[in-house]
KEKE-3310 file (N, C-alpha, C; in steps of 0.2 Angstrom, whole numbers, plus 5000, padded with zeros to 4 digits):
npx = (5186:5192:5207:5208:5203:5215:5217:5213:5224:5235:5233:5233:5246:5254:5249:5245:5259:5269:5280:5299:5307:5322:5321:5328:5334:5338:5327:5315:5299:5295:5303:5296:5284:5288:5291:5279:5266:5269:5279:5272:5262:5272:5275:5262:5259:5267:5264:5249:5252:5258:5249:5239:5244:5247:5257:5270:5287:5301:5306:5297:5290:5299:5303:5311:5319:5322:5325:5320:5323:5311:5307:5307:5309:5316:5332:5336:5327:5317:5304:5302:5302:5300:5295:5300:5295:5303:5295:5294:5291:5280:5275:5269:5260:5254:5246:5238:5223:5217:5218:5209:5197:5195:5193:5183:5174:5175:5169:5157:5151:5152:5143:5138:5141:5149:5163:5173:5171)
npy = (5451:5437:5427:5421:5405:5388:5382:5391:5401:5393:5392:5405:5408:5399:5400:5415:5421:5427:5436:5437:5444:5440:5440:5447:5436:5429:5421:5416:5420:5413:5401:5398:5393:5384:5375:5370:5362:5359:5369:5380:5377:5376:5390:5397:5392:5398:5413:5412:5412:5422:5430:5429:5430:5443:5449:5450:5447:5459:5457:5455:5468:5476:5482:5483:5497:5507:5521:5526:5537:5544:5542:5553:5563:5575:5573:5577:5579:5575:5573:5568:5554:5536:5524:5509:5494:5481:5469:5456:5437:5433:5444:5448:5438:5438:5452:5449:5443:5453:5463:5459:5459:5471:5475:5468:5474:5489:5487:5483:5495:5503:5506:5498:5505:5516:5515:5515:5528)
npz = (5285:5276:5273:5258:5252:5253:5240:5230:5233:5231:5217:5215:5215:5207:5194:5192:5195:5183:5181:5180:5187:5199:5218:5231:5237:5225:5220:5208:5204:5193:5194:5205:5202:5191:5200:5204:5212:5224:5228:5227:5239:5250:5251:5252:5264:5272:5268:5273:5286:5290:5287:5299:5309:5307:5306:5295:5287:5285:5273:5263:5264:5258:5243:5230:5222:5207:5199:5184:5172:5161:5143:5136:5144:5155:5161:5173:5181:5193:5195:5182:5178:5181:5191:5193:5204:5212:5219:5233:5229:5241:5244:5234:5235:5247:5246:5235:5239:5245:5238:5228:5236:5237:5224:5219:5229:5221:5208:5212:5215:5205:5189:5176:5163:5168:5165:5177:5178)
capx = (5187:5197:5212:5206:5206:5222:5215:5215:5229:5241:5231:5236:5256:5256:5247:5248:5265:5272:5288:5306:5313:5326:5321:5334:5337:5340:5323:5309:5294:5296:5306:5291:5278:5289:5290:5272:5259:5273:5283:5265:5259:5276:5274:5254:5259:5271:5259:5245:5257:5261:5241:5236:5249:5245:5266:5274:5295:5302:5308:5291:5287:5301:5303:5320:5317:5328:5319:5324:5320:5306:5311:5303:5307:5323:5334:5338:5320:5314:5297:5301:5306:5295:5298:5299:5298:5302:5292:5297:5283:5277:5274:5261:5253:5250:5242:5233:5217:5215:5217:5204:5190:5193:5190:5174:5169:5174:5166:5150:5149:5154:5139:5143:5143:5154:5169:5178:5171)
capy = (5446:5432:5425:5416:5395:5386:5379:5398:5405:5390:5392:5412:5408:5396:5402:5422:5425:5427:5440:5433:5445:5439:5444:5446:5427:5426:5416:5420:5419:5406:5395:5395:5394:5377:5372:5368:5361:5359:5376:5384:5374:5379:5398:5396:5391:5404:5419:5410:5409:5429:5434:5424:5434:5450:5452:5446:5449:5463:5458:5455:5473:5479:5484:5486:5501:5511:5526:5525:5543:5543:5542:5559:5568:5578:5568:5580:5582:5567:5569:5565:5545:5531:5521:5503:5493:5473:5465:5450:5435:5432:5451:5452:5435:5441:5456:5446:5442:5462:5467:5456:5460:5477:5475:5468:5481:5494:5484:5485:5502:5507:5505:5495:5511:5522:5514:5518:5537)
capz = (5277:5279:5267:5253:5252:5251:5234:5226:5234:5228:5209:5212:5214:5201:5189:5190:5193:5177:5181:5180:5190:5205:5222:5236:5238:5218:5220:5204:5203:5187:5198:5208:5196:5190:5207:5203:5218:5231:5229:5229:5245:5256:5250:5253:5271:5274:5267:5280:5293:5291:5289:5303:5316:5306:5303:5291:5287:5284:5266:5262:5263:5257:5237:5229:5216:5205:5196:5179:5166:5155:5137:5134:5151:5156:5167:5178:5183:5198:5194:5176:5181:5182:5200:5195:5213:5213:5226:5229:5228:5245:5247:5231:5238:5254:5244:5231:5243:5249:5230:5225:5239:5235:5216:5219:5231:5219:5204:5214:5217:5200:5184:5170:5159:5168:5166:5181:5179)
cpx = (5192:5200:5208:5209:5214:5222:5218:5220:5235:5238:5236:5244:5258:5254:5247:5254:5269:5279:5293:5310:5315:5323:5328:5340:5339:5334:5318:5303:5293:5300:5299:5286:5283:5290:5284:5270:5264:5276:5277:5264:5266:5275:5268:5255:5260:5266:5254:5247:5255:5253:5237:5239:5247:5252:5268:5283:5295:5303:5301:5289:5291:5301:5309:5317:5324:5325:5324:5318:5316:5310:5313:5305:5314:5324:5337:5332:5317:5308:5295:5304:5299:5300:5298:5300:5298:5302:5292:5289:5279:5273:5269:5258:5249:5245:5235:5223:5214:5213:5211:5197:5190:5193:5185:5170:5170:5170:5157:5147:5150:5149:5143:5146:5144:5160:5174:5178:5166)
cpy = (5443:5431:5418:5409:5394:5385:5386:5402:5401:5388:5400:5412:5405:5399:5411:5425:5423:5430:5436:5435:5442:5443:5444:5441:5425:5421:5419:5417:5414:5401:5393:5391:5385:5372:5366:5368:5361:5364:5381:5384:5380:5389:5401:5398:5396:5410:5418:5411:5417:5432:5433:5428:5440:5452:5448:5451:5454:5464:5457:5462:5478:5480:5487:5491:5505:5516:5526:5532:5541:5547:5550:5566:5569:5573:5570:5583:5574:5567:5567:5556:5542:5527:5514:5499:5482:5470:5458:5444:5432:5438:5451:5445:5435:5448:5455:5445:5449:5463:5465:5457:5470:5480:5474:5472:5487:5492:5486:5491:5505:5503:5502:5500:5517:5522:5516:5525:5539)
cpz = (5277:5272:5263:5253:5249:5244:5228:5227:5230:5220:5210:5211:5207:5193:5187:5193:5189:5177:5182:5183:5197:5211:5226:5237:5231:5216:5213:5204:5198:5191:5204:5206:5193:5194:5207:5210:5226:5232:5232:5234:5250:5254:5254:5260:5276:5276:5273:5284:5295:5290:5297:5310:5313:5306:5300:5288:5283:5276:5262:5262:5260:5249:5236:5221:5214:5198:5189:5174:5162:5148:5136:5141:5152:5164:5174:5182:5188:5195:5185:5173:5183:5188:5198:5204:5210:5220:5227:5230:5233:5248:5243:5233:5243:5252:5239:5236:5245:5243:5228:5229:5238:5229:5216:5220:5227:5213:5205:5214:5209:5195:5179:5165:5161:5165:5169:5182:5185)
residu = (UNK:UNK:UNK:UNK:UNK:UNK:UNK:UNK:UNK:UNK:UNK:UNK:UNK:UNK:UNK:UNK:UNK:UNK:UNK:UNK:UNK:UNK:UNK:UNK:UNK:UNK:UNK:UNK:UNK:UNK:UNK:UNK:UNK:UNK:UNK:UNK:UNK:UNK:UNK:UNK:UNK:UNK:UNK:UNK:UNK:UNK:UNK:UNK:UNK:UNK:UNK:UNK:UNK:UNK:UNK:UNK:UNK:UNK:UNK:UNK:UNK:UNK:UNK:UNK:UNK:UNK:UNK:UNK:UNK:UNK:UNK:UNK:UNK:UNK:UNK:UNK:UNK:UNK:UNK:UNK:UNK:UNK:UNK:UNK:UNK:UNK:UNK:UNK:UNK:UNK:UNK:UNK:UNK:UNK:UNK:UNK:UNK:UNK:UNK:UNK:UNK:UNK:UNK:UNK:UNK:UNK:UNK:UNK:UNK:UNK:UNK:UNK:UNK:UNK:UNK:UNK:UNK)
# end
């Protein structure tokens, strides 16, 4: 299975990144989105390079996390915490083609009336 074509990758960056959480370098997905096609192409070429080489920068694989206690949970019980993670834009874009292929395979295996069961 290969990487999605350049046009769909750029579209995924400009259309699919609605979050506003900044990355380590302070760049938000919103900034890349507003950078329009030029910014999307730069990110997409970096992602394609990582895909083809089979390696990605460490920063793309790491996520910043800060456990947050659930509203009704015991703040001393770590099992009652949410574990949100901020993943940078490139890492998300790199994962999108694989996610789409997995989702398409999964949907082909599950009948219409099964609702994922």
